[in-house]
C-alpha positions as CSV (number, residue, x, y, z in Angstrom):
1,M,107.5,72.9,181.7
2,N,109.8,72.2,178.7
3,D,109.3,74.2,175.6
4,F,109.9,71.1,173.4
5,T,109.0,67.4,173.3
6,A,111.9,64.9,172.8
7,Y,111.4,61.9,170.5
8,K,114.0,59.1,170.7
9,F,114.7,56.6,167.8
10,I,117.1,53.8,167.2
11,C,118.2,53.6,163.6
12,D,117.3,50.2,162.1
13,E,119.3,50.6,158.9
14,G,122.7,51.9,157.9
15,D,124.0,54.6,155.6
16,I,120.9,56.8,155.5
17,R,120.6,60.6,155.6
18,I,119.4,61.8,159.0
19,D,116.7,64.0,157.4
20,K,115.4,61.1,155.3
21,F,115.4,58.7,158.3
22,L,113.4,61.2,160.5
23,S,110.9,62.0,157.8
24,D,110.3,58.3,157.4
25,V,109.7,57.5,161.1
26,Y,107.9,60.8,161.8
27,P,105.7,61.4,158.7
28,D,103.6,64.0,160.5
29,I,106.4,66.5,160.1
30,S,107.5,67.7,156.7
31,R,111.1,67.0,155.6
32,T,111.6,70.7,155.1
33,Y,110.7,71.3,158.8
34,I,112.9,68.5,159.9
35,Q,115.8,70.0,158.0
36,K,115.1,73.3,159.9
37,L,115.1,71.5,163.2
38,I,118.4,69.9,162.3
39,K,119.9,73.2,161.3
40,D,118.7,74.8,164.6
41,G,120.5,72.1,166.6
42,N,117.4,70.2,167.7
43,V,118.7,66.8,166.6
44,S,121.4,64.7,168.3
45,I,123.0,61.4,167.3
46,N,124.6,59.3,170.1
47,D,124.4,62.4,172.4
48,K,126.2,64.7,169.9
49,T,124.4,67.5,168.2
50,C,123.9,67.1,164.5
51,S,123.6,70.2,162.3
52,K,123.8,68.8,158.8
53,S,120.7,67.2,157.1
54,S,123.1,65.2,154.8
55,F,124.8,63.5,157.8
56,K,124.4,59.7,157.4
57,V,123.4,57.6,160.4
58,D,124.2,53.9,160.9
59,E,122.3,51.0,162.3
60,D,121.8,51.1,166.1
61,D,122.6,54.9,166.3
62,E,120.4,56.6,169.0
63,I,118.7,59.7,167.6
64,V,116.9,62.3,169.6
65,L,114.6,64.8,167.9
66,N,113.4,67.8,169.9
67,V,110.2,69.3,168.5
68,P,109.2,72.8,169.9
69,N,105.8,72.7,171.5
70,P,103.1,74.8,169.8
71,I,102.6,78.2,171.3
72,P,99.0,78.6,172.6
73,L,97.1,81.0,170.4
74,E,94.7,83.6,171.8
75,I,91.9,84.4,169.5
76,L,90.5,87.9,170.2
77,P,87.1,89.4,169.5
78,E,87.1,92.1,166.9
79,D,84.4,94.6,166.1
80,I,84.1,93.7,162.4
81,P,80.7,94.3,160.7
82,L,78.7,91.1,159.9
83,D,76.1,90.7,157.2
84,I,73.6,88.7,159.2
85,I,70.8,87.1,157.1
86,Y,69.2,85.3,160.1
87,E,69.8,84.8,163.8
88,D,68.1,83.0,166.7
89,D,69.2,81.3,169.9
90,D,70.6,78.3,168.0
91,I,72.1,79.5,164.7
92,L,73.3,82.4,162.8
93,I,73.3,82.7,159.0
94,V,75.9,85.1,157.7
95,N,76.8,86.3,154.2
96,K,80.6,86.1,154.3
97,P,82.3,88.8,152.2
98,K,84.9,87.9,149.6
99,G,88.4,88.0,150.9
100,M,87.6,87.2,154.5
101,V,89.1,84.0,156.0
102,V,86.6,81.9,158.0
103,H,88.8,80.9,161.0
104,P,92.2,81.9,162.4
105,A,95.3,79.8,161.7
106,P,99.0,80.3,162.7
107,G,100.2,83.4,160.9
108,H,96.6,84.7,160.3
109,L,95.0,85.4,163.7
110,N,93.1,88.6,163.0
111,G,90.4,89.9,160.7
112,T,88.7,86.5,160.3
113,L,85.0,85.6,160.5
114,V,85.6,83.9,163.9
115,N,87.1,87.2,165.3
116,A,83.9,89.0,164.2
117,L,81.7,86.2,165.7
118,L,83.4,86.3,169.0
119,F,82.6,90.0,169.3
120,H,79.0,89.6,168.1
121,C,78.1,86.4,170.0
122,K,80.4,86.7,173.0
123,D,80.4,83.3,174.7
124,C,77.4,82.0,172.8
125,L,79.2,79.8,170.2
126,S,79.6,76.0,170.0
127,G,82.9,74.7,171.1
128,I,83.0,71.3,169.4
129,N,85.7,72.5,166.8
130,G,87.9,74.0,169.5
131,I,89.1,77.5,170.3
132,M,90.3,78.2,166.7
133,R,86.9,77.5,165.2
134,P,84.1,78.3,167.7
135,G,80.7,78.1,166.0
136,I,82.1,76.9,162.7
137,V,80.4,73.8,161.4
138,H,81.4,74.2,157.7
139,R,83.5,76.7,155.8
140,I,84.0,78.3,152.4
141,D,87.2,79.5,150.8
142,K,88.6,83.0,151.5
143,D,87.7,84.3,148.1
144,T,84.3,82.6,147.9
145,S,81.5,84.8,149.4
146,G,78.1,83.8,150.6
147,S,76.0,81.9,153.2
148,L,77.5,80.1,156.1
149,I,75.7,78.4,159.1
150,I,77.1,79.4,162.5
151,C,76.1,77.3,165.5
152,K,75.6,78.9,168.9
153,N,75.6,75.8,171.0
154,D,76.9,72.2,170.8
155,V,73.5,70.6,170.4
156,S,72.8,72.7,167.3
157,H,76.4,72.0,166.0
158,R,75.9,68.2,166.2
159,F,72.5,68.5,164.6
160,I,73.8,70.5,161.6
161,S,77.0,68.4,161.4
162,D,74.9,65.2,161.0
163,Q,73.0,66.8,158.1
164,L,76.3,67.7,156.5
165,K,77.6,64.1,156.9
166,E,74.4,62.8,155.3
167,H,74.7,65.3,152.4
168,S,71.1,66.5,153.1
169,I,71.8,70.2,153.3
170,K,70.9,72.1,150.2
171,R,73.9,74.2,149.0
172,V,73.6,76.2,145.8
173,Y,76.4,78.4,144.4
174,Y,76.6,80.9,141.6
175,G,79.8,81.3,139.6
176,I,81.1,82.9,136.5
177,I,83.1,80.5,134.3
178,D,85.4,80.8,131.3
179,G,83.8,80.0,128.0
180,R,80.5,78.2,127.2
181,L,79.8,74.6,128.3
182,K,78.8,72.1,125.7
183,E,75.8,71.0,127.8
184,S,73.6,73.5,129.5
185,S,73.4,71.2,132.5
186,G,75.1,68.1,133.8
187,T,76.9,66.4,136.7
188,V,80.6,66.1,137.5
189,D,80.9,62.8,139.3
190,V,84.5,62.2,140.2
191,F,86.9,61.3,143.1
192,M,89.3,64.0,144.5
193,D,92.4,64.0,146.6
194,R,95.4,66.3,147.3
195,D,97.4,67.1,144.2
196,K,100.6,65.0,144.4
197,N,102.7,67.8,143.0
198,D,101.1,70.7,145.0
199,R,99.6,69.8,148.4
200,K,97.7,73.2,148.5
201,K,95.6,72.1,145.5
202,M,93.1,69.3,145.0
203,A,92.9,67.1,141.9
204,V,90.7,64.5,140.3
205,C,92.1,61.0,141.0
206,D,91.0,57.3,141.0
207,K,88.4,55.8,143.3
208,L,91.0,54.0,145.4
209,H,92.8,57.1,146.5
210,G,90.2,59.9,146.5
211,K,86.9,60.9,148.1
212,H,83.6,61.0,146.1
213,A,82.7,64.4,144.8
214,V,79.4,65.1,143.0
215,T,78.7,68.6,141.6
216,H,75.5,69.4,139.5
217,Y,75.7,72.4,137.2
218,K,73.3,74.4,135.2
219,V,74.0,77.4,132.8
220,L,71.9,80.4,133.7
221,E,73.1,82.9,131.2
222,E,75.8,83.1,128.5
223,F,78.0,86.1,127.7
224,D,80.8,86.8,125.2
225,G,83.4,84.3,126.4
226,Y,81.9,83.7,129.8
227,S,78.9,82.0,131.4
228,L,76.9,82.4,134.6
229,A,76.3,79.0,136.1
230,E,74.5,77.5,139.1
231,F,76.1,74.7,141.1
232,R,74.4,72.3,143.5
233,L,76.6,70.3,145.8
234,E,75.8,66.7,146.8
235,T,79.1,66.4,148.7
236,G,81.3,69.0,150.3
237,R,84.9,68.5,149.3
238,T,87.7,71.1,149.5
239,H,87.7,73.3,146.3
240,Q,85.0,71.0,144.9
241,I,83.4,73.4,142.4
242,R,86.7,74.9,141.4
243,V,88.2,71.4,140.6
244,A,85.0,70.3,138.8
245,M,85.0,73.3,136.5
246,N,88.7,72.9,135.8
247,Y,88.0,69.2,135.0
248,L,85.5,70.4,132.4
249,H,88.1,72.9,131.0
250,H,85.9,75.8,132.0
251,P,87.5,77.1,135.2
252,L,86.0,79.8,137.3
253,L,86.8,83.4,136.4
254,G,89.5,84.7,138.7
255,D,90.6,81.3,139.8
256,Y,94.4,81.7,139.5
257,V,95.1,78.4,141.2
258,Y,93.1,76.1,138.8
259,G,92.5,78.4,135.9
260,S,94.2,81.2,133.9
261,K,96.7,83.4,135.6
262,T,95.6,86.4,133.5
263,N,93.8,89.0,135.6
264,K,91.8,90.6,132.8
265,F,89.2,92.3,135.0
266,G,91.4,93.2,138.0
267,I,89.6,90.8,140.4
268,E,91.2,88.9,143.2
269,G,90.2,85.2,143.4
270,Q,87.5,83.0,142.0
271,V,84.1,84.6,141.2
272,L,82.0,82.1,143.3
273,H,79.2,82.8,145.7
274,A,77.4,80.5,148.1
275,K,73.9,81.8,147.3
276,T,71.4,79.4,148.9
277,I,71.5,77.2,152.0
278,G,68.7,75.0,153.2
279,F,68.5,72.5,156.1
280,I,66.3,71.2,159.0
281,H,66.4,73.7,161.9
282,P,67.9,72.2,165.1
283,S,65.0,73.3,167.3
284,S,61.9,73.5,165.2
285,K,62.9,70.5,163.1
286,K,61.4,72.3,160.1
287,Y,63.1,72.9,156.8
288,V,64.4,76.4,156.5
289,E,66.2,78.1,153.5
290,F,68.2,81.3,153.2
291,D,69.5,83.3,150.3
292,A,72.6,85.5,150.4
293,P,72.8,88.5,148.0
294,L,75.7,88.5,145.5
295,N,78.7,90.5,146.5
296,P,79.3,93.9,144.8
297,E,82.2,92.6,142.6
298,F,80.0,89.7,141.3
299,E,77.1,92.1,140.5
300,A,79.5,94.5,138.7
301,L,80.8,91.8,136.5
302,L,77.3,90.7,135.5
303,D,76.5,94.3,134.7
304,K,79.6,94.5,132.6
305,F,78.9,91.3,130.7
306,S,75.1,92.0,130.1
């Protein structure tokens, strides 16, 4: 078995850089990665290896791009303590700690929630989302703590997934934000997409290019320069609450991506907690609701501000 896949192209224009041509015809690969492939000798032009990204190809040149095949990843069970709020034969509700990644990814294969779930549940996890995300039907950011639904079988996974698609699952978050909001309650109704200048971030955009994101907020308590707020999600977009609060110019405390870079209280990451989750149970077909206690850092900050 070859350790790479070869892609052949015939250049249809003249006097164009090889890295530019390949990034245009193969948009799934970043231009930076293409440049690395060229530097490593994985590109040939008319049967001759090309090692310079600036090399210009001509019309009718034959180009071969060799892309290394991904290395199969083995996700191992790890005996990591889980804060289990509820468990039965279909689902598991866990209170994810702040700082824990939900599922493995290349370069981060250990210490995730999935590693802990594989140890706790053994083979009793849904497989719909593949070997990297067994049991995972939805996720929260690494530095967001709180309630997550884990599905133990595919039937439950599909049932919960349908509710997520219909936006019928109740999801309530608590967060500490910078400053005081002008209105004690309201709704941020916007469209969101990847930030054009930083693909790791999300940004508010126009309706044509983004996905609808609706966030309801309510101020629970005000402090000197900060506020405790409740957020209820209608939709579930990446970084939705973080972007919504930045849009209102009141970013979450500790959100060094969307807010201030100043770490005044020595915290790591946004102070945001998925407190309540409610949904129709896949077997009983009755509404159930679970509450996740705030993490110690969140509690300590509230004590400090009070």
